[in-house]
Every structure is written in C-alpha cells, then in structure tokens.
OpenMM code with the backbone's topology and positions (N, CA, C; nanometers):
from openmm import Vec3, app, unit

residues = "GLY CYS SER ALA SER ILE THR GLN ASN ILE THR VAL THR PRO ASN PRO THR VAL ASN VAL SER GLY SER LEU SER ILE CYS SER LEU GLY GLY THR SER LEU SER ALA SER GLY ALA SER SER TYR VAL TRP SER PRO SER VAL GLY LEU SER SER THR THR GLY ILE LEU VAL THR ALA SER PRO THR ASN THR THR ILE TYR THR LEU THR GLY PHE SER GLY LEU CYS SER GLY GLN ARG ILE PHE THR VAL THR VAL ASN ALA LEU PRO THR MET LEU ILE SER PRO ASN THR THR ILE CYS SER GLY GLY PHE ALA THR LEU THR ILE GLY GLY ALA SER".split()
positions = [
    Vec3(-4.2951, 1.5050, 1.9713),
    Vec3(-4.2339, 1.4562, 2.0882),
    Vec3(-4.1227, 1.5391, 2.1423),
    Vec3(-4.0754, 1.4971, 2.2495),
    Vec3(-3.9701, 1.5615, 2.3219),
    Vec3(-3.8373, 1.5002, 2.2875),
    Vec3(-3.7303, 1.5801, 2.2907),
    Vec3(-3.5950, 1.5273, 2.2733),
    Vec3(-3.4987, 1.6094, 2.3534),
    Vec3(-3.3866, 1.5510, 2.3870),
    Vec3(-3.2847, 1.6198, 2.4598),
    Vec3(-3.1483, 1.5705, 2.4092),
    Vec3(-3.0470, 1.6492, 2.4296),
    Vec3(-2.9113, 1.6053, 2.3932),
    Vec3(-2.8149, 1.6617, 2.4988),
    Vec3(-2.7014, 1.5940, 2.5051),
    Vec3(-2.5988, 1.6389, 2.5961),
    Vec3(-2.4649, 1.6158, 2.5262),
    Vec3(-2.3695, 1.6969, 2.5515),
    Vec3(-2.2333, 1.6863, 2.4960),
    Vec3(-2.1340, 1.6622, 2.6072),
    Vec3(-2.0554, 1.5627, 2.5885),
    Vec3(-1.9504, 1.5324, 2.6909),
    Vec3(-1.8180, 1.5143, 2.6160),
    Vec3(-1.7163, 1.5854, 2.6613),
    Vec3(-1.5824, 1.5640, 2.6083),
    Vec3(-1.5216, 1.4450, 2.6754),
    Vec3(-1.4552, 1.3617, 2.5960),
    Vec3(-1.3893, 1.2445, 2.6454),
    Vec3(-1.2408, 1.2548, 2.6086),
    Vec3(-1.1559, 1.2445, 2.7089),
    Vec3(-1.0131, 1.2467, 2.6805),
    Vec3(-0.9567, 1.1075, 2.6669),
    Vec3(-0.8966, 1.0798, 2.5595),
    Vec3(-0.8331, 0.9508, 2.5327),
    Vec3(-0.6862, 0.9639, 2.5551),
    Vec3(-0.6349, 0.8964, 2.6569),
    Vec3(-0.4951, 0.9016, 2.6915),
    Vec3(-0.4275, 0.7769, 2.6359),
    Vec3(-0.3219, 0.7974, 2.5592),
    Vec3(-0.2543, 0.6821, 2.4991),
    Vec3(-0.1803, 0.6013, 2.6092),
    Vec3(-0.1676, 0.4723, 2.5858),
    Vec3(-0.0876, 0.3860, 2.6757),
    Vec3(0.0577, 0.4253, 2.6607),
    Vec3(0.1340, 0.4225, 2.7723),
    Vec3(0.2726, 0.4579, 2.7635),
    Vec3(0.3520, 0.3557, 2.6775),
    Vec3(0.4483, 0.4045, 2.6046),
    Vec3(0.5426, 0.3195, 2.5297),
    Vec3(0.6609, 0.2953, 2.6202),
    Vec3(0.6702, 0.1694, 2.6704),
    Vec3(0.7699, 0.1322, 2.7717),
    Vec3(0.8935, 0.0748, 2.7016),
    Vec3(1.0100, 0.1240, 2.7437),
    Vec3(1.1351, 0.0756, 2.6879),
    Vec3(1.2307, 0.0268, 2.8009),
    Vec3(1.3245, -0.0651, 2.7630),
    Vec3(1.4212, -0.1166, 2.8533),
    Vec3(1.5593, -0.0872, 2.7898),
    Vec3(1.6496, -0.0339, 2.8686),
    Vec3(1.7892, -0.0126, 2.8193),
    Vec3(1.8825, -0.0865, 2.9122),
    Vec3(1.9951, -0.1224, 2.8537),
    Vec3(2.0989, -0.1962, 2.9258),
    Vec3(2.1347, -0.3226, 2.8454),
    Vec3(2.2366, -0.3883, 2.8835),
    Vec3(2.2812, -0.5075, 2.8128),
    Vec3(2.1836, -0.6258, 2.8416),
    Vec3(2.1417, -0.6893, 2.7374),
    Vec3(2.0462, -0.8036, 2.7480),
    Vec3(2.1213, -0.9350, 2.7308),
    Vec3(2.2509, -0.9313, 2.7323),
    Vec3(2.3321, -1.0547, 2.7228),
    Vec3(2.4416, -1.0494, 2.8314),
    Vec3(2.4416, -1.1514, 2.9136),
    Vec3(2.5402, -1.1569, 3.0258),
    Vec3(2.6150, -1.2906, 3.0231),
    Vec3(2.7251, -1.2967, 3.0969),
    Vec3(2.7960, -1.4191, 3.1154),
    Vec3(2.7375, -1.4898, 3.2386),
    Vec3(2.7485, -1.6205, 3.2396),
    Vec3(2.7035, -1.6950, 3.3558),
    Vec3(2.7715, -1.6362, 3.4811),
    Vec3(2.6957, -1.6260, 3.5872),
    Vec3(2.7381, -1.5758, 3.7175),
    Vec3(2.7504, -1.4223, 3.7154),
    Vec3(2.7119, -1.3562, 3.6057),
    Vec3(2.7195, -1.2143, 3.5956),
    Vec3(2.5827, -1.1470, 3.6141),
    Vec3(2.5789, -1.0194, 3.5903),
    Vec3(2.4558, -0.9414, 3.6022),
    Vec3(2.4625, -0.8258, 3.5130),
    Vec3(2.3485, -0.7581, 3.4946),
    Vec3(2.3360, -0.6407, 3.4140),
    Vec3(2.2389, -0.5433, 3.4740),
    Vec3(2.2714, -0.4123, 3.4628),
    Vec3(2.1829, -0.3091, 3.5078),
    Vec3(2.0847, -0.2742, 3.3985),
    Vec3(1.9510, -0.2741, 3.4292),
    Vec3(1.8485, -0.2458, 3.3346),
    Vec3(1.7723, -0.1253, 3.3837),
    Vec3(1.7386, -0.0373, 3.2856),
    Vec3(1.6720, 0.0853, 3.3152),
    Vec3(1.5408, 0.0938, 3.2356),
    Vec3(1.4367, 0.1346, 3.2994),
    Vec3(1.3047, 0.1536, 3.2356),
    Vec3(1.2807, 0.2960, 3.2028),
    Vec3(1.2043, 0.3218, 3.0917),
    Vec3(1.1631, 0.4560, 3.0571),
    Vec3(1.0308, 0.4524, 2.9866),
    Vec3(0.9661, 0.5665, 2.9799),
    Vec3(0.8417, 0.5809, 2.9065),
    Vec3(0.7173, 0.5875, 2.9867),
    Vec3(0.7233, 0.5654, 3.1186),
    Vec3(0.6039, 0.5652, 3.2058),
    Vec3(0.6440, 0.6376, 3.3396),
    Vec3(0.5462, 0.6366, 3.4332),
    Vec3(0.5732, 0.6975, 3.5635),
    Vec3(0.6196, 0.6024, 3.6681),
    Vec3(0.5694, 0.4812, 3.6646),
    Vec3(0.6096, 0.3759, 3.7600),
    Vec3(0.6199, 0.2425, 3.6866),
    Vec3(0.6884, 0.1437, 3.7487),
    Vec3(0.7192, 0.0213, 3.6713),
    Vec3(0.7062, -0.1011, 3.7653),
    Vec3(0.6702, -0.2114, 3.7036),
    Vec3(0.6740, -0.3419, 3.7708),
    Vec3(0.7415, -0.4387, 3.6751),
    Vec3(0.8416, -0.5124, 3.7303),
    Vec3(0.9248, -0.6117, 3.6555),
    Vec3(0.8804, -0.7504, 3.6980),
    Vec3(0.8661, -0.8402, 3.6047),
    Vec3(0.8328, -0.9800, 3.6388),
    Vec3(0.8914, -1.0749, 3.5358),
    Vec3(0.9140, -1.1989, 3.5712),
    Vec3(0.9063, -1.2545, 3.7051),
    Vec3(1.0171, -1.2001, 3.7896),
    Vec3(1.0119, -1.2291, 3.9247),
    Vec3(1.1126, -1.1742, 4.0132),
    Vec3(1.2439, -1.2511, 4.0094),
    Vec3(1.2503, -1.3706, 3.9508),
    Vec3(1.3684, -1.4561, 3.9456),
    Vec3(1.4875, -1.3752, 3.8913),
    Vec3(1.5913, -1.3670, 3.9710),
    Vec3(1.7173, -1.3040, 3.9284),
    Vec3(1.7187, -1.1516, 3.9304),
    Vec3(1.6085, -1.0867, 3.9775),
    Vec3(1.6020, -0.9417, 3.9807),
    Vec3(1.6336, -0.8879, 4.1220),
    Vec3(1.6955, -0.7743, 4.1264),
    Vec3(1.7241, -0.7133, 4.2535),
    Vec3(1.6012, -0.6480, 4.3177),
    Vec3(1.5027, -0.6185, 4.2295),
    Vec3(1.3742, -0.5576, 4.2778),
    Vec3(1.2699, -0.5843, 4.1698),
    Vec3(1.1438, -0.5754, 4.2063),
    Vec3(1.0362, -0.5960, 4.1070),
    Vec3(0.9662, -0.4631, 4.0765),
    Vec3(1.0147, -0.3516, 4.1380),
    Vec3(0.9567, -0.2168, 4.1125),
    Vec3(1.0702, -0.1210, 4.0932),
    Vec3(1.0397, -0.0101, 4.0265),
    Vec3(1.1397, 0.0975, 4.0128),
    Vec3(1.1949, 0.1110, 3.8724),
    Vec3(1.2650, 0.2203, 3.8537),
    Vec3(1.3218, 0.2519, 3.7203),
    Vec3(1.4436, 0.1643, 3.6913),
    Vec3(1.5264, 0.1341, 3.7969),
    Vec3(1.6507, 0.0651, 3.7755),
    Vec3(1.6553, -0.0624, 3.8565),
    Vec3(1.6874, -0.1687, 3.7887),
    Vec3(1.7029, -0.3045, 3.8552),
    Vec3(1.8301, -0.3680, 3.8038),
    Vec3(1.8792, -0.4671, 3.8767),
    Vec3(1.9899, -0.5469, 3.8345),
    Vec3(1.9324, -0.6891, 3.8077),
    Vec3(1.9589, -0.7412, 3.6905),
    Vec3(1.9159, -0.8735, 3.6528),
    Vec3(2.0399, -0.9680, 3.6554),
    Vec3(2.0269, -1.0730, 3.7349),
    Vec3(2.1380, -1.1767, 3.7425),
    Vec3(2.0752, -1.3151, 3.7387),
    Vec3(1.9999, -1.3471, 3.6317),
    Vec3(1.9438, -1.4781, 3.6251),
    Vec3(2.0493, -1.5832, 3.6021),
    Vec3(2.0219, -1.7082, 3.6454),
    Vec3(2.1196, -1.8172, 3.6217),
    Vec3(2.0975, -1.8823, 3.4834),
    Vec3(1.9777, -1.8636, 3.4279),
    Vec3(1.9486, -1.9133, 3.2955),
    Vec3(1.8812, -1.8049, 3.2165),
    Vec3(1.8859, -1.8213, 3.0835),
    Vec3(1.8174, -1.7228, 2.9950),
    Vec3(1.6743, -1.7143, 3.0378),
    Vec3(1.6270, -1.5892, 3.0612),
    Vec3(1.4946, -1.5587, 3.1154),
    Vec3(1.4201, -1.4551, 3.0362),
    Vec3(1.2934, -1.4772, 3.0146),
    Vec3(1.2014, -1.3806, 2.9532),
    Vec3(1.1366, -1.3000, 3.0609),
    Vec3(1.1530, -1.1671, 3.0570),
    Vec3(1.0913, -1.0754, 3.1524),
    Vec3(0.9823, -0.9905, 3.0866),
    Vec3(0.8946, -0.9434, 3.1713),
    Vec3(0.7940, -0.8456, 3.1296),
    Vec3(0.8095, -0.7200, 3.2131),
    Vec3(0.8208, -0.6075, 3.1493),
    Vec3(0.8211, -0.4776, 3.2181),
    Vec3(0.6903, -0.4072, 3.1905),
    Vec3(0.6138, -0.3787, 3.2930),
    Vec3(0.4902, -0.3073, 3.2814),
    Vec3(0.5099, -0.1632, 3.3346),
    Vec3(0.4767, -0.0663, 3.2552),
    Vec3(0.4855, 0.0719, 3.2942),
    Vec3(0.3469, 0.1301, 3.3123),
    Vec3(0.3314, 0.2115, 3.4083),
    Vec3(0.2062, 0.2802, 3.4408),
    Vec3(0.2150, 0.4318, 3.4336),
    Vec3(0.1205, 0.4931, 3.3705),
    Vec3(0.1086, 0.6386, 3.3714),
    Vec3(-0.0383, 0.6661, 3.3956),
    Vec3(-0.0721, 0.7120, 3.5168),
    Vec3(-0.2100, 0.7309, 3.5546),
    Vec3(-0.2823, 0.5989, 3.5523),
    Vec3(-0.3957, 0.5938, 3.4821),
    Vec3(-0.4763, 0.4699, 3.4710),
    Vec3(-0.4289, 0.3808, 3.3568),
    Vec3(-0.3400, 0.4293, 3.2717),
    Vec3(-0.2968, 0.3550, 3.1546),
    Vec3(-0.1663, 0.2842, 3.1788),
    Vec3(-0.1519, 0.1710, 3.1031),
    Vec3(-0.0287, 0.0915, 3.1151),
    Vec3(0.0190, 0.0442, 2.9838),
    Vec3(0.1455, 0.0103, 2.9735),
    Vec3(0.2033, -0.0482, 2.8542),
    Vec3(0.3097, -0.1522, 2.8965),
    Vec3(0.3384, -0.2454, 2.8100),
    Vec3(0.4287, -0.3560, 2.8453),
    Vec3(0.5437, -0.3678, 2.7397),
    Vec3(0.6548, -0.4170, 2.7888),
    Vec3(0.7667, -0.4508, 2.7013),
    Vec3(0.8137, -0.5885, 2.7481),
    Vec3(0.8184, -0.6860, 2.6569),
    Vec3(0.8672, -0.8188, 2.6873),
    Vec3(1.0090, -0.8259, 2.6266),
    Vec3(1.1017, -0.8767, 2.7070),
    Vec3(1.2424, -0.8864, 2.6622),
    Vec3(1.3098, -1.0048, 2.7249),
    Vec3(1.4194, -1.0437, 2.6700),
    Vec3(1.4904, -1.1619, 2.7161),
    Vec3(1.6332, -1.1218, 2.7606),
    Vec3(1.6736, -1.1707, 2.8761),
    Vec3(1.8176, -1.1599, 2.9211),
    Vec3(1.8768, -1.2955, 2.8925),
    Vec3(1.9715, -1.2975, 2.8008),
    Vec3(2.0387, -1.4196, 2.7650),
    Vec3(2.1627, -1.4449, 2.8508),
    Vec3(2.1744, -1.5622, 2.9040),
    Vec3(2.2876, -1.6011, 2.9880),
    Vec3(2.3776, -1.6920, 2.9029),
    Vec3(2.5068, -1.6453, 2.8843),
    Vec3(2.6031, -1.7156, 2.8039),
    Vec3(2.6958, -1.7913, 2.8977),
    Vec3(2.7273, -1.9139, 2.8631),
    Vec3(2.8162, -2.0024, 2.9472),
    Vec3(2.9557, -1.9438, 2.9436),
    Vec3(3.0252, -1.9595, 3.0536),
    Vec3(3.1657, -1.9231, 3.0597),
    Vec3(3.2470, -2.0215, 2.9761),
    Vec3(3.3530, -1.9738, 2.9118),
    Vec3(3.4337, -2.0641, 2.8302),
    Vec3(3.5091, -2.1626, 2.9204),
    Vec3(3.5391, -2.2808, 2.8716),
    Vec3(3.6223, -2.3762, 2.9408),
    Vec3(3.7639, -2.3503, 2.9008),
    Vec3(3.8425, -2.3096, 2.9993),
    Vec3(3.9835, -2.2764, 2.9670),
    Vec3(4.0680, -2.4055, 2.9825),
    Vec3(4.1597, -2.4168, 2.8891),
    Vec3(4.2532, -2.5305, 2.8877),
    Vec3(4.3990, -2.4800, 2.8846),
    Vec3(4.4830, -2.5336, 2.9672),
    Vec3(4.6271, -2.5014, 2.9698),
    Vec3(4.7028, -2.6286, 2.9436),
    Vec3(4.7931, -2.6201, 2.8441),
    Vec3(4.8706, -2.7414, 2.8124),
    Vec3(5.0176, -2.6962, 2.7825),
    Vec3(5.1112, -2.7824, 2.7930),
    Vec3(5.1007, -2.9176, 2.8480),
    Vec3(5.1020, -2.9161, 3.0010),
    Vec3(5.0587, -3.0258, 3.0591),
    Vec3(5.0684, -3.0449, 3.2055),
    Vec3(5.2130, -3.0824, 3.2325),
    Vec3(5.2893, -2.9953, 3.2901),
    Vec3(5.4343, -3.0200, 3.3032),
    Vec3(5.4841, -2.9854, 3.4414),
    Vec3(5.6032, -3.0294, 3.4760),
    Vec3(5.6677, -2.9965, 3.6007),
    Vec3(5.8001, -2.9271, 3.5632),
    Vec3(5.8302, -2.8198, 3.6339),
    Vec3(5.9598, -2.7539, 3.6142),
    Vec3(6.0309, -2.7347, 3.7455),
    Vec3(6.1591, -2.7190, 3.7375),
    Vec3(6.2422, -2.6939, 3.8582),
    Vec3(6.2410, -2.5409, 3.8830),
    Vec3(6.2657, -2.5068, 4.0096),
    Vec3(6.2776, -2.3687, 4.0507),
    Vec3(6.3811, -2.3003, 3.9601),
    Vec3(6.3456, -2.1820, 3.9063),
    Vec3(6.4322, -2.1074, 3.8211),
    Vec3(6.4195, -2.1475, 3.6769),
    Vec3(6.3466, -2.2587, 3.6474),
    Vec3(6.3284, -2.3028, 3.5089),
    Vec3(6.2142, -2.2362, 3.4434),
    Vec3(6.1837, -2.2711, 3.3229),
    Vec3(6.0746, -2.2132, 3.2539),
    Vec3(6.0008, -2.3181, 3.1684),
    Vec3(5.8810, -2.2905, 3.1322),
    Vec3(5.8034, -2.3789, 3.0446),
    Vec3(5.7168, -2.2924, 2.9591),
    Vec3(5.6873, -2.3380, 2.8402),
    Vec3(5.5931, -2.2703, 2.7482),
    Vec3(5.4569, -2.3348, 2.7633),
    Vec3(5.3589, -2.2593, 2.7955),
    Vec3(5.2218, -2.3084, 2.8128),
    Vec3(5.1348, -2.2548, 2.7031),
    Vec3(5.0397, -2.3312, 2.6621),
    Vec3(4.9426, -2.2869, 2.5633),
    Vec3(4.8059, -2.2768, 2.6331),
    Vec3(4.7379, -2.1637, 2.6142),
    Vec3(4.6075, -2.1501, 2.6768),
    Vec3(4.5033, -2.1458, 2.5639),
    Vec3(4.3961, -2.2203, 2.5806),
    Vec3(4.2912, -2.2216, 2.4782),
    Vec3(4.1532, -2.2323, 2.5416),
    Vec3(4.0515, -2.2221, 2.4608),
    Vec3(3.9143, -2.2385, 2.5066),
    Vec3(3.8300, -2.1157, 2.4990),
    Vec3(3.8881, -2.0012, 2.4743),
    Vec3(3.8123, -1.8770, 2.4654),
    Vec3(3.8562, -1.8021, 2.3384),
    Vec3(3.7691, -1.7128, 2.2983),
    Vec3(3.8100, -1.6344, 2.1775),
    Vec3(3.8230, -1.4873, 2.2123),
] * unit.nanometer
topology = app.Topology()
chain = topology.addChain("A")
for resn in residues:
    res = topology.addResidue(resn, chain)
    for name in ("N", "CA", "C"):
        topology.addAtom(name, app.Element.getBySymbol(name[0]), res)
C-alpha cells in the first residue's frame, strides 16, 4: 500500500505569569496604586473602586474589602492573578475629659483609640 507523512513544527508558548505590586491593605476612604507586570496588556476586574479596568497602573479605592482578578495577555496567551485589597476601618478617636477652660488657661487632655 501507499503511505505518506508530514512533519510540522508546533510552537508552544507559555501563559504569562502575571504579578501585582503595590499595597494590598488600605484605610477606609483611602486608595492604593497597583502595578501589573508579566504580560503585554492587562484587564482588571471587577471595576468597583478602580480608576481604570485596563492598563499597567490603576488606583484601587474600594469602600469594602474586594477580591480582584488581573488578567494579562501576551499574544494569544493569557494568565491571571487573583488578589484581595483589604479595607481597614479608621480608628475611633476619643479625647477626654470633656472640659471647659477660660481664655489663657490650660487643660490636660488624653487622646485614645489608635495605636
């Protein structure tokens, strides 16, 4: 019988290893600059609290602790990094005692509530 063969080279491109840098812990009402690396282009999701959903650099200012996904693309390949931005409550400041002083007088106040 008849037979034939063909040889084809196949290039296997690895998925990019996507990384996030920046502070992942913020105070309530604050924000943090996050930077992506490891790929050619990026998509950030969900959009809640983000200054942009694309690009290398975004600012995250969520009001609550939020889990984000960063997807990086290099050609036809993609990789993901899942990370959390933790939102910490502001401390409740207390000043005591509640006192009244006359002009030119002084009082000793104690401040507490933060470390």
